[in-house]
N, C-alpha and C positions, 0 to 999 in steps of 0.2 A: 264337666259341661255336657250337654246332651249330644249324642252322637248322631245328629241329623244329617241328612244329605246336604252336600254343598249347594249353595244357591247358584242361580244361573250366572250371576255376576262373577263368581269364582271361576266358572268354566270359561267365560269370555276372557278373563284375565289369563288363564292357563293357555288358551288358544293363542292369545297375542304374544305370549312368550315363545310358544312353539314355532311361530313363523307366520308370515302373511298368508291368509287364506286357510290357515289350519282350523280344525275344530277339536273340541275336547269333550269327553264324556267320563262319567264315574264308572270304574270297573268294580271296586269293592271298598268297604271300610277295612282298614288294617288294624289288627288286634295289637295290644301291648301298650299299657299306659292309659290313664284317663284324664290327664291334664289337658292334652290337645285332642281334637277330633281329627283323625288322620285317614285320608282316602287315597287310594291308588287311582290315577287318572290315565286314560289312554287318549292319544292324539292321532289325528289323521292329517295327511298332507302337510308335514311329513308324519309317518307312523312313528310312534314312540310312546314312552311312559314317563310320568313324573309323579311325585308325591306331594299332596297338598296337606299342610298342617294348619288348623285354625284354632285360635286361642280365645279365651273369654275377653270381652271388651275391657280395655284398660290394662290388660296384662302386658308386661314388657318382654315376655319370653320370646316372641317372634323377633324382636330387635336383637336380643342376646344371642339367639340361635343363628341369626344371619351373620353377626359379627364373628362368632366362633367358626361357622362353616367357611367363611371367607378366609380366616386365618389358617384353617386346616387344609383348605384347597384339595379336598378329597382324601387326604392322608394315605396316599398310595393305594387307594381302593378300599380302605377300611371305613371311610365316612362318606356320606353323600356330598355332592357339590351343590352349592346354592345356585338357584336359577333366578329367583326374584323374591322380594320381601315387600309386604305392606305392613309396616310396623305399627301404624296408627289405626288401621282398619278403615281406611277411606273408601275402599271399593265396595265392601259389603258389611261394614260395621263389626268386623272381627279382625284383629291382627292375624296375619297369616304369612307363611313361607311356602315357596315352591322349590323343590329340590329334585335331584336325580334319584332314581330308584336303585337300591342295592339288591343284588341277588339274594333270594332266600326269604324265610318267614320266621316270625317269632314262634318259639316252640319250647315248652318246658316239660313235655310229657313223653316225647318219642324216643329219646336216646338214653343210654346207660348213664347214671349219675356220675360215675368215675370219669367217663369220657367227656361229659359236659364240663366237669370241674377242671380237667387237664387243659381242654381247649380254651375255656374262659381264662385260665391262668396264662397260657402261652400268648393269647391275643393281648391281654392286658400288659404283659411284659413288653410286647412289641410296641404298644401305644406309649408306654412310659419311656421308651427309648427315643421318642421323637426329639430331635434337636430343639432345645428351648428357643434358640434364635429364630425359629420359624414362627413363633407364637407371640409376636409383639402385639400388645394390646389386650391379651387375656387378663382377666381379673386375678387377683390374689385371693384364693378361696378359703384358706383355713380360718381366717378371722370371722367369717360369717357363721361358722358352726359353733363357736364358743357360746354365743347367746342362746342357742337351742338346747344345750346340754341340760338334762334334768334326770331325776331319778337316782337310784342308788350309786350309779357310776359317776355322777357329776362331780363329786368331791375329789375322786382320784384324778379325773381329767384336769380339774382346776389346779391341783397340786403339781401337775407335771406338764402343763400346757406349754411352758417355755421350752422344755426338752423336746416336745413333739414339733413345735414350730421351727426349731432349729434344723430339722431334717431338710435335705436338699429338695427343691421344688421341681416337679416334672409336670408334663401334661396329665391332668386328671380329668376323667369324664364327669365325676362327681355324682353319678347315679348309675354306677356300673353294676347291673344285676342281670339275672337270666332273661328277663323280659325285654332288655334293651340290646339284645344281640339277635342276629339272624342266622338261620341254619338251612342247609340244603344237602340232602343225601348224607346226613351224619357229619357234616363239616360246617364249622362256624365260618360264615362268609362276610359278616360286616357288623358294625356297631352303629346304633341309631340314638336319637334323642340327645343331642349334644348341647342343648340350651344352657345347661349349668356348668359347662366345662371351665376349668380354671387351672392356674399354676398352684400346686400344693404338694405336700409330701405324698409319696406313693402309698403310704400306709392308709390314707383315706379311702382310696379305691379298693385296696386289698381287703380292708376290714368290712367295707360295705358289701362287697360281694360275698365275703365269708358269712356275714349275717344272713344274707339271702339264702345261701346254701344250707346253713343250719336250719332255717325255717322250712326249706323245701325237703331236705334229705337227711339232716342230722350232722352232728359234729365230725364224724369220720370223713365225710365228703368235703367239708370245709377244710379239714387238714390236708386232704389230697390236693385241694386247690392251692393251699399255701406252699406245700412241698414243690408242686409243679411250677408255681410262680417263681420261687427262689431259684430253681434249677434253670428256668428259661431266662431269668434276669441276671443270673450269675452272681447272686448276692444272698445274704441272710437279712431278712427284714428286721431292723432294729425296733425294739419295743412293740412287738406284735400284740402283746396282751393289752398294752395301753391303747393301741389303735382299735382293737376289738371293743374295748370299753367306750372308746370315742363313738363308734358306730351305734352302740347300744344306748348311750346317753343322748344321742341325736335322734333316736327313734322311740324314746320312752314315753313322751308326752301323749296327751289325749288325741293330738292330731298326728300321731306317729304310726306305730306298727298296725293298729287296728284298721287304719284307713287304706291299707294295702290289699284288703280283701278283694275289692273289684278287680285289681290288676291280676291277682292270682286266679280268681274265678274265670275271668275272660280267657285265660290261657289254659284252662282245664283242671285247675286244682280247687274244686269246690269244697274239698275237705278242710281247707285252711280257713276256718271261720275266725272271727275276731277273737273269740275266747281261746281258740287253739293257737293262734299267732301269739297272743299275749302269754300263754302258758310256756311256749317254746322260747319266747324272748326272755321271760323271767328266769327260766332254768339256765339259759346261756349266760345271762348276767351274773347269776350266782356263781357259776363255775369260773368265769373270768375274774370276778372279784376275789375269789379264793386264790387263783393263780397270781393275781397282783399282790396279794398279801404276802405270798411266799417270796416274790421277787423284789418288791419295793418297800418292804416293811421298815427298813432302816435308811431309806433315802428321802 
């Protein structure tokens, strides 16, 4: 959607949430992700900040995001808190949410890849350890990915989907990649864009983040991430090759990996063209299919 300035009605809405007599203004547009148009707002009387996210007309993401943020309740500081939602876009013809601002900024260029991988892994392990009883009402997510699977890895996933679905469900972000976390002074400070969160096996988030790291930095950094995740979570991820293929099958189609170009470009990686992303995606697919042949040939 176009990243236009919020309309006056959005600022009036934000001011009304801030308090009687408050006013609101746009500070800046926030980078990271193209599905929503996201702006940082500043309020006066009282002074404060909040984040406005606007979605295309008819999109249900605002409603889903509001439900998730309500269930997470800030997640001990790792997720924003919901301030208000206009799920149907009654105020200015766009579904929208208002939420608290987390410290930090999206950044995929400033820090050493190995440190990025380790902190991504440690944070994800912490999120996955969230008690499931806190998350009543979250959707069951794995079933929604089966229909998207395509390409060379789809057959392997279809053959083993029951095995994967049997893994214990945890809080999954469902779009955990480098652009959906915030950084300040070399430290990962928060996780954003929770509209797709679900209960699903941990392998979904792990493999999705590994794919992102392969595209950004290469396979060794993705392996650093997996090692750090397993150390932080205190476990060995079962069927990591299948989960990697699951991520690849769910990003193979024409509306898959090539469409990520704007996300990477906006965060400073203009070298990742659609052709280059597809090349890296194909090479990773071939390597993981070869590994699957070695492990699952007789199962």
